[in-house]
Backbone bond lengths (Angstrom), bond angles and torsions (degrees), N, CA, C in turn:
res aa  C-N    CA-C-N  psi(-1)  N-CA   C-N-CA  omega(-1)  CA-C   N-CA-C  phi
1 X - - - 1.453 - - 1.540 110.44 -
2 X 1.286 117.34 13.43 1.448 121.44 179.92 1.524 110.67 -58.99
3 X 1.332 114.75 134.03 1.469 119.58 178.09 1.526 113.44 83.52
4 X 1.305 118.42 -17.54 1.467 120.85 178.69 1.498 110.76 -83.41
5 X 1.312 115.64 147.18 1.465 120.68 174.71 1.536 108.65 -69.38
6 X 1.313 116.27 137.75 1.470 120.76 178.46 1.520 108.17 -105.85
7 X 1.325 115.86 115.61 1.454 121.43 -178.41 1.521 109.86 -115.24
8 X 1.343 115.44 151.28 1.438 122.05 174.67 1.554 108.00 -116.69
9 X 1.317 115.70 145.13 1.469 120.32 174.48 1.511 108.95 -107.56
10 X 1.324 113.89 141.66 1.459 123.41 178.03 1.524 106.67 -122.93
11 X 1.348 115.72 106.91 1.462 121.25 -169.33 1.510 109.70 -107.93
12 X 1.319 115.41 122.20 1.457 123.71 172.27 1.519 106.30 -77.31
13 X 1.341 116.27 89.16 1.452 121.90 -170.45 1.525 115.07 -58.18
14 X 1.318 116.92 -44.43 1.463 120.22 -179.51 1.528 110.96 -64.95
15 X 1.339 115.48 -44.36 1.471 120.10 179.07 1.531 110.58 -61.17
16 X 1.329 116.18 -44.03 1.462 120.16 -179.65 1.517 110.59 -63.26
17 X 1.317 117.53 -50.86 1.462 121.06 -178.10 1.516 112.53 -61.92
18 X 1.344 117.32 -49.48 1.469 119.32 -177.45 1.513 112.31 -66.04
19 X 1.321 117.73 -35.25 1.464 119.08 177.13 1.503 111.42 -65.62
20 X 1.324 117.58 -41.52 1.462 120.80 178.28 1.530 109.80 -62.09
21 X 1.305 117.90 -43.02 1.469 121.78 178.06 1.526 108.99 -60.47
22 X 1.337 117.07 -45.60 1.474 121.49 -177.68 1.522 112.84 -64.97
23 X 1.337 117.64 -33.15 1.466 119.18 179.83 1.525 112.37 -86.89
24 X 1.330 116.43 -7.96 1.463 119.94 169.78 1.519 115.15 93.62
25 X 1.314 118.46 23.01 1.471 117.82 171.94 1.506 110.70 -143.28
26 X 1.320 115.87 152.38 1.444 121.76 179.96 1.521 110.71 -98.01
27 X 1.271 115.87 136.35 1.463 121.86 -179.71 1.516 110.00 -82.85
28 X 1.321 117.12 135.52 1.448 122.18 171.67 1.533 105.56 -85.82
29 X 1.318 116.56 103.64 1.474 121.64 -171.24 1.521 112.25 -68.01
30 X 1.308 118.09 -31.28 1.458 119.86 177.78 1.534 109.25 -67.91
31 X 1.295 116.86 -47.20 1.481 120.28 178.03 1.525 111.35 -63.89
32 X 1.329 116.66 -35.71 1.469 120.04 178.29 1.546 110.57 -63.63
33 X 1.323 116.35 -40.25 1.467 118.87 179.06 1.526 111.19 -64.14
34 X 1.327 116.41 -40.97 1.467 121.21 176.71 1.538 110.11 -64.50
35 X 1.307 116.42 -41.36 1.456 121.34 177.87 1.521 111.03 -58.75
36 X 1.324 116.93 -46.03 1.486 121.49 179.86 1.529 109.73 -59.05
37 X 1.311 115.34 -42.10 1.474 119.48 -179.60 1.534 111.38 -66.95
38 X 1.336 116.19 -47.19 1.472 120.32 -176.43 1.517 113.25 -72.73
39 X 1.296 117.83 -41.96 1.471 121.42 -175.54 1.526 113.32 -82.75
40 X 1.329 117.32 -37.29 1.447 120.48 -172.11 1.542 114.25 -121.36
41 X 1.337 117.06 8.72 1.485 122.32 179.39 1.546 111.13 57.78
42 X 1.292 117.04 40.19 1.461 120.51 -178.33 1.526 110.57 -79.88
43 X 1.341 115.50 114.36 1.450 122.49 178.99 1.520 110.73 -85.13
44 X 1.334 117.86 -38.50 1.454 122.62 177.49 1.512 108.17 -125.71
45 X 1.322 115.05 135.81 1.460 120.10 177.42 1.527 108.73 -124.26
46 X 1.315 115.77 105.98 1.457 120.92 177.59 1.518 108.76 -84.46
47 X 1.322 116.13 136.88 1.474 121.32 180.00 1.525 105.40 -123.04
48 X 1.329 115.87 113.88 1.467 122.88 -176.51 1.529 109.01 -95.47
49 X 1.329 115.67 126.78 1.452 118.88 -171.69 1.532 109.31 -153.97
50 X 1.336 115.05 148.98 1.459 119.66 173.94 1.512 109.46 -77.55
51 X 1.315 117.00 138.20 1.479 120.84 -178.20 1.530 109.02 -86.48
52 X 1.332 113.94 119.29 1.470 121.05 -177.45 1.532 107.83 -118.86
53 X 1.321 116.46 128.92 1.482 119.08 178.97 1.540 110.73 -57.66
54 X 1.318 116.07 138.38 1.466 120.43 179.25 1.512 114.24 95.38
55 X 1.343 117.34 -8.67 1.474 119.83 -178.84 1.535 112.67 -100.73
56 X 1.317 117.23 21.47 1.455 120.90 -176.47 1.528 113.09 -57.83
57 X 1.357 117.36 -37.87 1.478 120.29 179.24 1.532 111.04 -64.55
58 X 1.311 117.63 -38.55 1.458 122.13 176.74 1.515 109.59 -60.63
59 X 1.323 116.85 -47.72 1.455 121.20 -179.60 1.516 112.25 -62.57
60 X 1.337 116.75 -41.16 1.475 121.31 177.87 1.509 110.52 -63.69
61 X 1.320 117.36 -42.16 1.470 120.73 179.75 1.538 110.49 -62.69
62 X 1.332 117.04 -46.52 1.451 120.52 -179.39 1.543 110.30 -59.06
63 X 1.337 115.28 -43.68 1.464 118.71 178.84 1.530 111.57 -63.66
64 X 1.319 116.77 -38.76 1.472 119.41 179.54 1.513 112.29 -67.03
65 X 1.331 118.28 -21.88 1.466 121.82 178.36 1.540 111.18 -85.16
66 X 1.342 116.41 -7.84 1.448 119.69 176.18 1.521 115.56 108.57
67 X 1.328 117.98 11.19 1.475 120.42 176.79 1.524 109.16 -88.56
68 X 1.326 115.31 143.56 1.452 121.80 171.57 1.518 106.47 -97.39
69 X 1.322 116.73 113.74 1.458 120.31 -175.24 1.511 111.22 -85.76
70 X 1.329 115.30 133.58 1.445 123.24 173.14 1.539 105.25 -118.15
71 X 1.335 115.30 115.73 1.458 120.02 -175.82 1.513 112.93 -96.36
72 X 1.308 114.56 148.32 1.464 123.38 171.13 1.511 105.02 -118.51
73 X 1.333 117.69 130.29 1.446 118.50 174.01 1.540 109.43 -60.68
74 X 1.311 115.24 145.45 1.457 120.34 -177.81 1.529 110.92 -110.58
75 X 1.306 114.15 158.86 1.460 121.16 171.59 1.512 107.04 -117.87
76 X 1.338 115.32 141.82 1.454 119.25 177.48 1.528 109.07 -93.20
77 X 1.308 116.40 119.69 1.458 122.40 177.60 1.543 106.06 -108.50
78 X 1.343 117.79 115.42 1.467 120.19 -172.79 1.534 115.09 -50.02
79 X 1.323 117.89 -40.79 1.471 118.47 -176.77 1.526 112.71 -82.43
80 X 1.330 118.45 -14.63 1.471 120.84 -173.74 1.540 114.50 -124.23
81 X 1.296 117.81 -10.00 1.489 120.68 -176.53 1.524 110.09 86.84
82 X 1.318 115.57 -153.30 1.462 120.04 -177.10 1.527 110.62 -79.95
83 X 1.338 115.30 139.64 1.463 121.84 177.72 1.516 107.47 -125.42
84 X 1.332 116.09 132.60 1.461 120.71 177.19 1.513 108.72 -163.21
85 X 1.304 117.02 85.58 1.451 122.22 -178.30 1.529 110.38 -76.64
86 X 1.317 117.19 124.14 1.478 122.40 -175.25 1.516 114.45 -103.74
87 X 1.337 118.98 12.64 1.456 121.72 -174.40 1.532 112.41 -56.50
88 X 1.328 116.61 -47.27 1.469 119.26 -176.50 1.533 111.16 -65.65
89 X 1.331 116.79 -36.88 1.458 119.77 179.01 1.527 111.61 -65.82
90 X 1.322 117.07 -38.44 1.468 120.46 178.54 1.531 110.84 -64.13
91 X 1.310 116.52 -47.83 1.464 120.81 179.95 1.537 110.24 -62.85
92 X 1.316 116.77 -44.00 1.462 120.56 179.80 1.523 110.55 -60.69
93 X 1.319 117.50 -46.86 1.484 120.45 -178.20 1.535 111.14 -63.24
94 X 1.334 116.34 -39.54 1.477 119.50 177.72 1.527 110.72 -62.32
95 X 1.319 117.78 -34.74 1.443 121.19 179.02 1.555 112.07 -78.42
96 X 1.297 117.09 -36.20 1.485 120.91 176.01 1.521 110.02 -59.85
97 X 1.325 115.47 -41.40 1.469 122.51 -174.47 1.526 113.97 -86.57
98 X 1.305 119.76 -1.30 1.449 123.67 -165.65 1.548 113.50 -52.30
99 X 1.320 119.28 -33.55 1.440 121.18 178.90 1.528 114.47 -87.58
100 X 1.312 116.90 -3.65 1.483 121.71 -179.43 1.515 113.16 -92.37
101 X 1.330 118.74 -26.82 1.459 120.27 -177.71 1.512 110.04 -113.26
102 X 1.362 113.62 157.29 1.464 119.03 174.11 1.524 110.17 -78.85
103 X 1.335 115.70 -46.07 1.465 121.56 -179.37 1.519 109.55 -144.30
104 X 1.323 114.86 158.50 1.468 121.86 179.35 1.518 110.15 -112.82
105 X 1.320 114.92 144.43 1.457 123.82 170.94 1.529 105.25 -111.26
106 X 1.305 117.34 120.51 1.453 122.42 -179.83 1.531 107.62 -104.65
107 X 1.337 117.56 121.14 1.452 122.23 -177.82 1.523 108.56 -106.96
108 X 1.310 115.07 102.21 1.484 122.49 179.45 1.510 109.52 -172.79
109 X 1.310 115.18 168.16 1.465 120.68 169.46 1.510 109.96 -125.40
110 X 1.314 116.59 13.54 1.462 125.14 -174.73 1.528 111.42 -87.65
111 X 1.309 115.67 123.27 1.454 121.96 -179.73 1.506 115.20 -64.57
112 X 1.338 116.90 -15.80 1.464 119.56 176.77 1.519 112.25 -61.50
113 X 1.306 117.75 -20.03 1.472 121.15 -178.88 1.523 112.52 -92.23
114 X 1.309 119.11 7.10 1.473 120.66 -179.76 1.501 111.95 -63.31
115 X 1.343 118.36 -33.48 1.478 120.01 179.10 1.530 110.47 -67.03
116 X 1.330 117.85 -39.31 1.464 121.53 177.38 1.520 109.76 -65.85
117 X 1.327 117.15 -44.19 1.455 121.79 179.69 1.525 110.80 -62.60
118 X 1.308 116.17 -41.99 1.474 120.79 179.26 1.540 109.61 -63.62
119 X 1.305 118.11 -45.40 1.461 120.77 -179.33 1.534 111.60 -64.89
120 X 1.337 116.21 -47.61 1.480 119.39 -179.95 1.519 110.91 -62.01
121 X 1.323 117.47 -36.79 1.494 120.85 176.14 1.517 110.38 -62.32
122 X 1.335 115.96 -45.83 1.433 121.38 -177.05 1.525 113.17 -60.27
123 X 1.337 117.02 -35.55 1.450 119.82 -179.44 1.542 112.27 -99.88
124 X 1.328 116.38 15.76 1.458 123.94 178.53 1.512 112.74 57.31
125 X 1.329 117.18 44.33 1.451 123.26 178.73 1.534 112.40 -116.99
126 X 1.324 117.48 4.84 1.477 120.28 -179.27 1.522 109.71 -100.54
127 X 1.337 115.15 119.86 1.469 120.16 173.66 1.523 108.39 -82.75
128 X 1.338 117.23 -61.68 1.456 122.48 -179.64 1.515 110.76 -154.77
129 X 1.331 113.83 158.81 1.443 122.34 162.56 1.520 103.45 -104.75
130 X 1.313 116.55 129.25 1.452 120.29 177.54 1.532 106.34 -114.96
131 X 1.319 115.25 107.64 1.472 120.56 -177.71 1.513 109.46 -95.67
132 X 1.326 116.96 135.80 1.467 120.64 -177.81 1.539 113.31 -59.33
133 X 1.343 117.06 -30.06 1.458 119.75 -176.22 1.530 109.83 -154.91
134 X 1.307 116.64 134.25 1.464 119.95 179.51 1.518 111.77 -62.74
135 X 1.330 116.06 -45.51 1.487 120.34 -174.90 1.521 113.38 -62.49
136 X 1.323 118.03 -39.29 1.459 120.93 -177.51 1.513 114.33 -91.02
137 X 1.332 118.45 4.44 1.460 121.45 -176.21 1.530 110.36 -78.56
138 X 1.292 115.06 136.99 1.473 121.88 178.20 1.524 111.20 -56.65
139 X 1.315 116.59 134.85 1.456 120.72 176.66 1.549 110.53 -64.25
140 X 1.310 116.82 -35.61 1.453 120.60 178.59 1.540 110.44 -65.09
141 X 1.306 117.15 -42.42 1.459 120.31 177.99 1.530 110.68 -64.74
142 X 1.319 117.12 -42.89 1.495 119.99 178.26 1.521 109.74 -62.00
143 X 1.321 117.96 -42.28 1.473 121.49 -178.10 1.539 109.66 -66.37
144 X 1.305 117.04 -40.75 1.479 121.10 -178.23 1.533 111.18 -70.36
145 X 1.333 117.28 -42.77 1.482 121.77 -177.98 1.516 112.13 -74.81
146 X 1.341 117.16 -22.95 1.454 122.78 -178.11 1.534 110.97 49.50
147 X 1.330 117.95 -124.06 1.464 121.94 -176.28 1.515 113.51 -77.63
148 X 1.303 117.16 -2.72 1.478 121.13 -177.37 1.532 112.99 -95.56
149 X 1.339 116.42 31.41 1.460 120.35 179.07 1.520 109.12 -121.46
150 X 1.304 116.11 133.81 1.453 123.82 172.79 1.514 107.69 -118.34
151 X 1.326 115.80 157.90 1.464 121.29 -179.78 1.510 110.20 -122.48
152 X 1.313 115.39 144.20 1.459 120.47 -177.45 1.544 112.09 -83.10
153 X 1.308 118.12 -3.87 1.474 121.42 -179.80 1.535 111.13 -50.99
154 X 1.332 116.28 -44.44 1.468 120.80 -176.20 1.516 113.58 -80.18
155 X 1.307 117.47 0.15 1.470 120.17 -175.72 1.526 112.60 -101.38
156 X 1.311 117.32 7.98 1.456 121.06 -176.25 1.525 112.23 -54.99
157 X 1.327 117.97 -48.34 1.466 121.25 -178.87 1.524 111.91 -61.24
158 X 1.329 116.64 -33.53 1.459 121.99 -176.63 1.541 112.56 -84.68
159 X 1.342 118.04 -33.27 1.455 121.06 -169.14 1.525 115.91 -119.99
160 X 1.312 117.12 0.51 1.474 118.71 -179.91 1.512 110.31 -71.84
161 X 1.315 115.38 140.18 1.446 121.60 176.35 1.517 108.69 -66.33
162 X 1.313 115.80 129.99 1.455 122.08 174.38 1.542 107.26 -121.20
163 X 1.279 116.50 152.38 1.474 121.29 -176.85 1.540 108.31 -47.79
164 X 1.320 114.64 128.63 1.448 119.42 -178.57 1.535 113.05 91.82
165 X 1.333 115.59 -2.64 1.476 121.60 -179.67 1.520 110.51 -82.21
166 X 1.322 114.18 -160.50 1.463 120.45 -173.38 1.512 111.40 -123.42
167 X 1.296 116.16 99.21 1.435 120.46 174.97 1.533 107.14 -124.73
168 X 1.304 118.73 151.44 1.464 117.54 -177.62 1.508 109.59 -69.15
């Protein structure tokens, strides 16, 4: 990898998963990891997710595809199910690693990450924001990322889970 830019991806796992469900297609997570490596030179891909009992197979599968999982303990809220917001963990990890990567790829459509995107842009450490869907992407995030945002809408043929594929 000499001479190549080394990038890290920071994936808002809940946002990615729920957006894919809402737009009506399942992501092939193994192919997505390969895509991140080939398209954006991603050497490490952190996947931030709330830890829910019974999902151990999902977590094992994601790790086997090359994701580094960062868990947030969850709380069960009877009317809403499990809650475990990982925003602070994602931002913290991006800052802990700041001297290890050349650029960061932030995978989310959540406007809460606009401050991270703004800071990484200012210090020339932002490669791209990759939003799961154009329609559901925060206006604040789009405004902050400007031309450095891509959308996964056009990647359905390349990254959609097909029978026999790799989904958690």
